C-alpha positions as CSV (number, residue, x, y, z in Angstrom):
1,X,-20.6,24.7,-9.3
2,X,-23.3,22.3,-8.3
3,X,-24.7,21.6,-4.8
4,X,-22.2,20.2,-2.3
5,X,-22.1,16.4,-2.1
6,X,-22.3,14.2,1.0
7,X,-19.4,11.7,0.7
8,X,-19.2,8.7,2.9
9,X,-15.5,7.6,3.1
10,X,-14.2,4.3,4.5
11,X,-11.2,5.1,6.9
12,X,-11.4,1.7,8.7
13,X,-7.8,0.7,7.8
14,X,-6.2,4.1,8.6
15,X,-5.5,3.4,12.3
16,X,-2.4,2.0,14.0
17,X,-0.1,-0.4,12.2
18,X,-1.3,0.6,8.7
19,X,-0.2,-1.3,5.7
20,X,-0.6,-0.6,2.0
21,X,-4.4,-0.2,1.7
22,X,-4.5,1.9,4.9
23,X,-1.8,4.2,3.7
24,X,-3.6,4.7,0.4
25,X,-6.9,5.6,2.2
26,X,-5.2,7.8,4.7
27,X,-3.3,9.8,2.2
28,X,-6.3,10.1,-0.1
29,X,-8.6,11.5,2.6
30,X,-5.8,13.7,4.1
31,X,-5.3,15.4,0.7
32,X,-9.1,15.6,0.0
33,X,-9.4,17.4,3.3
34,X,-6.8,20.0,2.2
35,X,-8.4,20.6,-1.1
36,X,-12.1,20.3,-0.6
37,X,-13.9,22.7,1.8
38,X,-17.2,22.5,-0.1
39,X,-18.4,18.9,0.0
40,X,-19.4,17.2,3.3
41,X,-17.4,14.1,4.3
42,X,-18.7,11.3,6.6
43,X,-15.8,9.2,7.8
44,X,-16.6,5.5,8.7
45,X,-14.1,4.2,11.2
46,X,-15.7,0.8,11.1
47,X,-16.7,-0.4,7.6
48,X,-17.6,-3.9,6.5
49,X,-17.9,-7.3,8.1
50,X,-14.3,-8.6,7.9
51,X,-11.6,-6.0,8.6
52,X,-11.7,-5.2,12.3
53,X,-9.6,-2.6,14.3
54,X,-10.6,-2.8,18.0
55,X,-9.3,0.7,18.5
56,X,-10.9,2.3,15.4
57,X,-12.6,5.1,17.4
58,X,-9.3,6.4,18.7
59,X,-6.8,5.6,15.9
60,X,-8.4,6.1,12.5
61,X,-8.1,9.3,10.5
62,X,-9.6,12.4,11.9
63,X,-9.5,16.1,10.9
64,X,-11.0,19.2,12.5
65,X,-12.9,20.8,9.7
66,X,-16.5,22.0,9.6
67,X,-17.2,19.8,6.5
68,X,-16.0,16.6,8.2
69,X,-17.8,14.3,10.6
70,X,-17.0,10.8,11.9
71,X,-19.5,7.9,12.3
72,X,-18.3,5.1,14.5
73,X,-21.0,2.5,13.8
74,X,-20.7,1.5,17.4
75,X,-20.6,-2.3,17.1
76,X,-18.6,-5.2,18.5
77,X,-16.8,-7.3,15.9
78,X,-19.6,-9.9,16.0
79,X,-22.2,-7.2,15.6
80,X,-20.4,-5.7,12.7
81,X,-20.1,-9.1,11.0
82,X,-23.9,-9.4,11.2
83,X,-24.8,-5.8,10.3
84,X,-22.8,-5.0,7.2
85,X,-23.8,-8.0,5.0
86,X,-27.4,-7.7,5.9
87,X,-28.1,-4.0,6.5
88,X,-31.4,-2.6,7.8
89,X,-34.0,-0.9,5.8
90,X,-32.8,2.5,6.9
91,X,-29.2,1.7,6.1
92,X,-28.4,4.9,4.1
93,X,-29.9,7.0,6.9
94,X,-27.6,5.3,9.4
95,X,-24.7,6.0,7.0
96,X,-25.6,9.7,7.1
97,X,-27.6,9.8,3.9
98,X,-24.5,10.1,1.6
99,X,-24.7,10.8,-2.1
100,X,-21.5,8.7,-2.6
101,X,-20.0,5.9,-0.5
102,X,-16.2,5.2,-1.1
103,X,-15.0,1.8,-0.1
104,X,-11.3,1.3,0.6
105,X,-10.9,-2.0,2.4
106,X,-12.2,-4.6,-0.2
107,X,-15.7,-4.7,1.4
108,X,-18.5,-3.9,-1.0
109,X,-21.7,-2.6,0.7
110,X,-25.0,-3.9,-0.4
111,X,-28.4,-2.3,-0.6
112,X,-27.3,1.3,-1.5
113,X,-30.5,2.5,-3.1
114,X,-29.7,6.1,-3.8
115,X,-26.0,6.5,-2.9
116,X,-23.5,5.9,-5.6
117,X,-20.6,3.5,-4.9
118,X,-16.9,4.2,-5.6
119,X,-14.6,1.3,-5.0
120,X,-10.8,1.3,-4.7
121,X,-9.1,-1.5,-6.6
122,X,-5.8,-2.5,-5.1
123,X,-4.8,-5.9,-6.6
124,X,-6.2,-9.3,-7.5
125,X,-3.2,-11.4,-6.4
126,X,-5.6,-13.9,-4.6
127,X,-7.0,-14.8,-8.1
128,X,-3.8,-15.9,-9.7
129,X,-1.7,-16.7,-6.6
130,X,-4.0,-18.2,-3.9
131,X,-0.8,-19.6,-2.3
132,X,0.3,-16.1,-1.3
133,X,-2.5,-15.7,1.3
134,X,-4.8,-17.5,3.6
135,X,-8.0,-19.1,2.4
136,X,-10.0,-16.7,4.6
137,X,-8.3,-13.6,3.2
138,X,-8.6,-14.9,-0.3
139,X,-12.4,-15.4,0.0
140,X,-12.9,-12.0,1.7
141,X,-11.0,-10.2,-1.0
142,X,-12.5,-12.1,-3.9
143,X,-16.1,-11.8,-2.6
144,X,-15.7,-8.1,-2.1
145,X,-14.3,-7.4,-5.5
146,X,-16.8,-9.7,-7.2
147,X,-19.7,-7.8,-5.5
148,X,-18.1,-4.5,-6.5
149,X,-18.0,-5.7,-10.2
150,X,-21.7,-5.9,-10.0
151,X,-22.5,-2.9,-7.9
152,X,-19.8,-0.2,-8.1
153,X,-20.6,2.9,-10.2
154,X,-16.9,3.8,-10.5
155,X,-13.7,2.0,-9.8
156,X,-10.4,3.7,-8.8
157,X,-7.5,1.4,-9.8
158,X,-4.1,2.1,-8.3
159,X,-2.2,1.1,-11.4
160,X,-2.8,0.3,-15.1
161,X,-1.8,-3.3,-14.3
162,X,-4.5,-3.6,-11.7
163,X,-7.1,-2.1,-14.1
164,X,-6.2,-4.5,-16.9
165,X,-6.1,-7.5,-14.5
166,X,-9.5,-6.6,-13.1
167,X,-11.1,-6.2,-16.6
168,X,-9.6,-9.5,-17.7
169,X,-11.1,-11.2,-14.6
170,X,-14.5,-9.5,-14.7
171,X,-15.0,-8.6,-18.4
172,X,-18.7,-7.7,-17.7
173,X,-17.6,-4.5,-16.0
174,X,-17.5,-1.4,-18.3
175,X,-13.9,-0.4,-18.9
176,X,-14.8,3.3,-19.1
177,X,-15.9,3.2,-15.4
178,X,-12.4,2.3,-14.2
179,X,-10.0,5.2,-13.6
180,X,-6.3,4.7,-12.9
181,X,-5.3,7.1,-10.1
182,X,-1.8,6.5,-8.9
183,X,-0.9,6.8,-5.2
184,X,2.2,8.8,-4.3
185,X,4.8,8.8,-1.5
186,X,3.8,10.3,1.8
187,X,7.4,11.2,2.2
188,X,9.6,13.6,0.2
189,X,12.9,15.3,0.8
190,X,11.1,18.6,1.4
191,X,8.7,17.4,4.0
192,X,10.1,14.1,5.4
193,X,10.5,13.8,9.1
194,X,14.0,15.3,9.6
195,X,15.3,14.4,13.0
196,X,17.3,11.7,14.7
197,X,14.4,10.3,16.6
198,X,14.0,7.7,13.9
199,X,17.6,6.5,13.8
200,X,18.0,2.8,14.1
201,X,21.3,2.8,16.1
202,X,22.4,-0.7,15.3
203,X,22.6,0.2,11.6
204,X,25.5,2.2,10.2
205,X,24.1,5.2,8.1
206,X,24.6,4.7,4.4
207,X,25.9,1.2,4.9
208,X,23.1,-1.3,5.0
209,X,20.7,-3.0,2.5
210,X,17.0,-2.4,3.2
211,X,13.8,-4.3,2.6
212,X,10.4,-2.9,3.7
213,X,7.1,-4.8,3.6
214,X,4.7,-7.0,5.4
215,X,6.3,-10.4,6.1
216,X,4.4,-12.6,3.7
217,X,5.3,-15.0,0.8
218,X,4.3,-12.5,-1.9
219,X,7.2,-10.2,-0.9
220,X,9.7,-12.9,-1.9
221,X,11.8,-12.5,1.2
222,X,13.3,-16.0,1.2
223,X,14.8,-15.5,-2.2
224,X,16.2,-12.1,-1.1
225,X,17.7,-13.8,1.9
226,X,19.3,-16.4,-0.3
227,X,20.7,-13.7,-2.6
228,X,22.1,-11.9,0.4
229,X,23.6,-15.1,1.8
230,X,25.3,-15.7,-1.5
231,X,26.8,-12.2,-1.4
232,X,28.2,-12.8,2.1
233,X,29.6,-16.2,1.2
234,X,31.4,-14.8,-1.9
235,X,32.7,-11.8,0.0
236,X,30.9,-9.3,-2.2
237,X,29.3,-7.4,0.7
238,X,29.9,-6.7,4.3
239,X,26.8,-4.6,4.7
240,X,24.0,-5.8,7.0
241,X,20.5,-6.4,5.7
242,X,17.6,-4.6,7.5
243,X,14.1,-5.9,7.0
244,X,11.3,-3.7,8.3
245,X,7.6,-4.8,8.3
246,X,4.9,-6.3,10.5
247,X,4.0,-10.0,10.5
248,X,1.6,-11.0,7.8
249,X,0.7,-14.6,7.1
250,X,2.3,-17.8,5.9
251,X,5.9,-16.7,6.8
252,X,6.3,-18.5,10.1
253,X,9.8,-19.8,10.7
254,X,11.5,-16.9,8.9
255,X,14.0,-16.4,11.8
256,X,14.8,-20.1,11.7
257,X,15.3,-19.8,7.9
258,X,17.8,-17.0,8.4
259,X,19.7,-19.0,11.0
260,X,19.9,-22.0,8.7
261,X,21.4,-19.7,6.0
262,X,24.1,-18.7,8.5
263,X,23.4,-15.0,8.3
264,X,21.6,-14.4,11.6
265,X,24.2,-12.0,12.8
266,X,23.9,-9.9,9.7
267,X,20.1,-9.7,9.2
268,X,18.1,-7.3,11.4
269,X,14.3,-8.0,11.6
270,X,13.0,-4.7,12.8
271,X,9.3,-5.4,12.8
272,X,6.7,-2.7,12.3
273,X,8.5,0.7,12.4
274,X,7.3,4.3,13.0
275,X,7.2,6.8,10.2
276,X,10.2,8.5,11.7
277,X,12.2,5.3,11.6
278,X,11.0,4.5,8.1
279,X,12.1,7.9,6.9
280,X,15.5,7.4,8.5
281,X,15.9,3.9,7.0
282,X,15.0,5.0,3.4
283,X,17.3,8.0,3.6
284,X,20.3,6.2,5.1
285,X,20.2,2.8,3.4
286,X,22.9,2.0,0.8
287,X,20.1,0.6,-1.4
288,X,16.5,-0.5,-1.2
289,X,15.8,-4.1,-2.4
290,X,12.3,-5.2,-3.2
291,X,12.0,-8.4,-5.3
292,X,8.2,-8.7,-4.8
293,X,6.5,-11.3,-6.9
294,X,3.2,-9.4,-7.3
295,X,2.2,-5.8,-6.6
296,X,-1.0,-3.8,-7.3
297,X,1.3,-0.7,-7.0
298,X,4.3,-1.1,-4.7
299,X,4.2,1.8,-2.3
300,X,7.5,1.0,-0.5
301,X,9.4,1.4,-3.8
302,X,8.0,4.8,-4.5
303,X,8.6,5.9,-0.9
304,X,12.2,4.8,-1.1
305,X,12.7,6.6,-4.4
306,X,11.2,9.8,-3.0
307,X,13.9,9.9,-0.4
308,X,16.7,9.3,-2.8
309,X,17.4,5.6,-2.3
310,X,19.0,3.5,-5.1
311,X,16.5,0.7,-5.8
312,X,16.6,-2.9,-7.0
313,X,13.2,-4.3,-7.7
314,X,11.2,-6.8,-9.8
315,X,10.3,-6.4,-13.4
316,X,6.7,-7.8,-13.0
317,X,3.1,-6.6,-12.5
318,X,2.8,-2.9,-11.7
319,X,6.4,-2.2,-10.6
320,X,7.8,-1.0,-14.0
321,X,5.0,1.6,-14.1
322,X,6.5,3.1,-10.9
323,X,10.2,2.8,-11.6
324,X,10.6,3.5,-15.3
325,X,14.4,3.6,-15.8
326,X,15.1,4.7,-12.2
327,X,15.8,1.2,-10.8
328,X,17.7,-2.0,-11.5
329,X,14.9,-4.4,-12.6
330,X,15.3,-8.2,-12.2
331,X,13.3,-11.3,-12.6
332,X,12.1,-12.0,-9.1
333,X,12.2,-15.8,-9.6
334,X,15.9,-15.6,-10.5
335,X,17.9,-15.6,-7.3
336,X,21.2,-15.4,-9.2
337,X,20.0,-12.3,-11.1
338,X,19.2,-10.6,-7.8
339,X,22.6,-11.5,-6.3
340,X,24.3,-10.1,-9.4
341,X,22.3,-6.9,-9.3
342,X,23.2,-6.3,-5.6
343,X,26.9,-7.1,-6.4
344,X,26.9,-4.8,-9.4
345,X,25.4,-1.9,-7.4
346,X,27.9,-2.2,-4.6
347,X,30.8,-2.3,-7.1
348,X,29.7,0.7,-9.3
349,X,29.6,4.0,-7.5
350,X,28.6,5.8,-10.7
351,X,25.6,3.5,-11.2
352,X,24.6,4.0,-7.5
353,X,24.7,7.8,-7.8
354,X,22.8,7.7,-11.1
355,X,20.0,5.6,-9.6
356,X,19.7,7.9,-6.6
357,X,19.2,10.9,-8.8
358,X,16.8,9.1,-11.2
359,X,14.8,8.0,-8.2
360,X,14.2,11.6,-7.1
361,X,13.3,12.7,-10.6
362,X,10.9,9.8,-11.2
363,X,9.1,9.9,-7.9
364,X,8.3,13.6,-8.4
365,X,5.9,12.6,-11.1
366,X,3.6,11.1,-8.5
367,X,1.5,13.5,-6.4
368,X,-1.1,13.0,-3.8
369,X,-2.6,16.4,-4.5
370,X,-3.0,15.6,-8.2
371,X,-4.6,12.2,-7.3
372,X,-7.0,13.9,-4.8
373,X,-8.1,16.3,-7.5
374,X,-8.8,13.3,-9.8
375,X,-10.7,11.6,-7.0
376,X,-13.0,14.6,-6.8
377,X,-13.6,14.3,-10.6
378,X,-14.6,10.7,-10.1
379,X,-17.1,11.8,-7.4
380,X,-18.5,14.5,-9.8
381,X,-19.1,11.8,-12.5
382,X,-21.1,9.7,-10.0
383,X,-23.2,12.6,-8.7
């Protein structure tokens, strides 16, 4: 075995109110810590000029191991915005003289003279669907990934779809330097939080539809609400719909939209929920419905499957890679198809049970331990 590496790892999005990118980075470094006691890790709780967590010192990932240290880069937000795009001459010394820097929040550091750069690729939705995000976020993400296409030594893509989309968009980047390393569920029947502290008391166990995800246009929530309203009007379901997820962007007026559909008494907007609540929701829903228009991976789908939920989801982008034959797949632009899938699942107990079993079998193919081992192989290639 060679000499231990010093690995700088971006944990900036692993604090409170994590979403997809934060959960990927959190789970990745958590499993690297379990596996790797040889290399030295430097955790950056603040990383880049755009993402900002005011509580990063207290809330981002930490672990008590001799081969781990944390660097806070003790800036205000305005100081961070000035520092990261134009780093000082001793930048790598301030980063702890890493051999490798691993970026996980779209930001691409400049002026790494000796350190190698590993960059996590999530998705390029802002390239083909700018209407799904704000102009500010679109520019931040595009600029970061464009810089990475010029500077990164290796890319870790979270799906084959993301890899191919990146290579089509930036054909100058060598394909052999992009590795597909799938995320996995942080929940499983064997280690999920197993208590009643997460119970959402207003929801009947086993008798509600569930949607999970940040409230934003890409998640296709309004078409889901239309499908659900159709089911209620036609008398095909009496089950309530629970929607868990923090506020994103461009979805103002969702509550008013629900009221206008006449389903305000049947739809529960739960907001951002704890892990205990999320486990309970996945394990106790009648079915998980996720008609997203675009996903780099689709973590909520795999989480739901790993806890035995029957799943209805879209047949686009990366989602078929996750589900295989373990879900009902629909065209996310076809509201009638979504309504029909929900009605079919409620009417067919055998199909429902089959999807639950297939979900458990399929989700077991994804492992964070396996992915962490593959991340270490990527680091070795860069060293």
